[in-house]
Backbone bond lengths (Angstrom), bond angles and torsions (degrees), N, CA, C in turn:
res aa  C-N    CA-C-N  psi(-1)  N-CA   C-N-CA  omega(-1)  CA-C   N-CA-C  phi
1 X - - - 1.449 - - 1.541 108.78 -
2 X 1.322 116.55 130.57 1.465 122.15 -178.88 1.516 110.05 -98.54
3 X 1.295 114.55 145.28 1.460 120.81 179.73 1.530 108.04 -101.08
4 X 1.339 117.81 97.36 1.462 120.60 -175.34 1.517 113.43 -65.57
5 X 1.359 121.33 -30.86 1.470 117.77 176.44 1.537 112.78 -62.56
6 X 1.339 117.38 -30.64 1.461 120.00 178.26 1.527 110.06 -65.82
7 X 1.329 116.91 -43.41 1.464 120.29 178.20 1.522 110.59 -65.72
8 X 1.317 116.35 -38.21 1.454 120.58 177.84 1.527 110.93 -63.23
9 X 1.318 117.08 -39.80 1.459 121.14 177.87 1.525 110.79 -63.30
10 X 1.330 118.02 -44.97 1.462 120.96 179.58 1.525 111.53 -64.98
11 X 1.314 117.30 -37.73 1.468 120.60 177.26 1.526 109.92 -65.67
12 X 1.332 116.71 -41.59 1.456 120.88 178.58 1.528 111.37 -63.52
13 X 1.319 117.12 -44.51 1.470 121.18 178.97 1.532 110.46 -62.44
14 X 1.319 117.18 -45.04 1.469 120.78 179.97 1.523 110.98 -64.14
15 X 1.321 117.31 -41.49 1.468 120.99 -179.42 1.524 111.03 -65.80
16 X 1.324 116.95 -45.18 1.463 119.68 179.09 1.529 111.88 -65.86
17 X 1.321 116.99 -39.38 1.460 120.20 178.24 1.515 111.93 -64.88
18 X 1.314 117.16 -44.69 1.457 121.15 179.04 1.526 110.51 -65.23
19 X 1.314 116.86 -42.30 1.464 120.59 178.21 1.515 111.70 -62.57
20 X 1.319 116.60 -38.47 1.463 120.91 178.58 1.527 110.80 -65.58
21 X 1.308 117.48 -41.34 1.465 120.47 178.95 1.524 111.22 -66.33
22 X 1.325 117.08 -39.00 1.462 120.40 -178.45 1.523 110.90 -68.85
23 X 1.328 117.85 -42.75 1.460 119.89 -177.90 1.522 112.34 -73.99
24 X 1.328 118.26 -18.69 1.464 120.62 -179.58 1.527 112.11 -81.98
25 X 1.317 119.34 -8.33 1.460 122.08 -178.65 1.520 110.76 -64.49
26 X 1.308 117.36 127.97 1.455 122.26 174.66 1.507 114.66 79.06
27 X 1.306 119.77 17.34 1.451 120.94 -178.34 1.526 112.18 -70.20
28 X 1.302 118.02 -23.84 1.463 121.13 -179.29 1.532 111.29 -98.82
29 X 1.278 117.98 13.74 1.457 120.96 179.52 1.517 110.83 94.57
30 X 1.303 116.71 -176.27 1.456 120.41 -178.47 1.527 111.14 -67.02
31 X 1.301 115.17 143.11 1.456 120.67 179.85 1.528 109.34 -92.96
32 X 1.320 117.18 125.89 1.458 122.20 178.90 1.517 108.53 -154.44
33 X 1.307 115.96 161.37 1.460 121.58 176.00 1.524 108.20 -91.13
34 X 1.321 117.98 129.92 1.469 119.81 -179.65 1.524 111.04 -70.31
35 X 1.329 115.13 157.17 1.456 121.08 176.60 1.522 109.53 -65.89
36 X 1.339 118.59 135.14 1.470 119.75 177.49 1.528 112.13 -60.76
37 X 1.322 117.87 -34.72 1.461 120.56 -179.50 1.524 110.32 -66.50
38 X 1.297 117.64 -41.75 1.462 121.84 179.20 1.516 110.36 -65.69
39 X 1.313 116.01 -39.19 1.467 120.83 -179.97 1.530 110.58 -64.78
40 X 1.332 117.35 -42.70 1.459 120.80 179.15 1.523 110.58 -65.95
41 X 1.315 116.83 -36.87 1.456 121.10 179.93 1.534 109.96 -66.13
42 X 1.323 117.93 -39.26 1.451 121.55 178.67 1.524 110.78 -66.90
43 X 1.334 117.39 -38.31 1.460 120.75 178.48 1.526 110.67 -63.82
44 X 1.327 117.13 -39.55 1.463 120.71 179.49 1.522 110.95 -65.11
45 X 1.344 117.13 -41.02 1.462 119.42 179.94 1.526 110.50 -70.06
46 X 1.321 118.22 -32.36 1.462 121.07 177.18 1.538 110.72 -67.73
47 X 1.319 116.85 -38.54 1.457 120.80 -178.74 1.534 111.54 -73.02
48 X 1.329 117.15 -28.39 1.454 119.57 -178.71 1.523 112.10 -80.09
49 X 1.316 117.28 -8.09 1.468 120.17 175.80 1.513 113.92 98.08
50 X 1.312 118.01 6.65 1.459 120.28 178.20 1.513 110.24 -72.14
51 X 1.294 115.15 154.44 1.478 119.99 178.44 1.513 109.59 -73.09
52 X 1.320 116.03 141.36 1.461 121.58 178.15 1.514 107.99 -85.61
53 X 1.317 116.15 132.34 1.464 120.01 -179.44 1.489 111.13 -83.39
């Protein structure tokens, strides 16, 4: 004998989890690698004691 509410629960969990992963895509903006020159410039300003913007 199969317990259909158990299967329904697993389907619901999988659907909500997949939906959550899909809607979370791109929440932090576009993904890209920063320029090495810009990164080095930021490190220098951080070491000199300037405030980070």
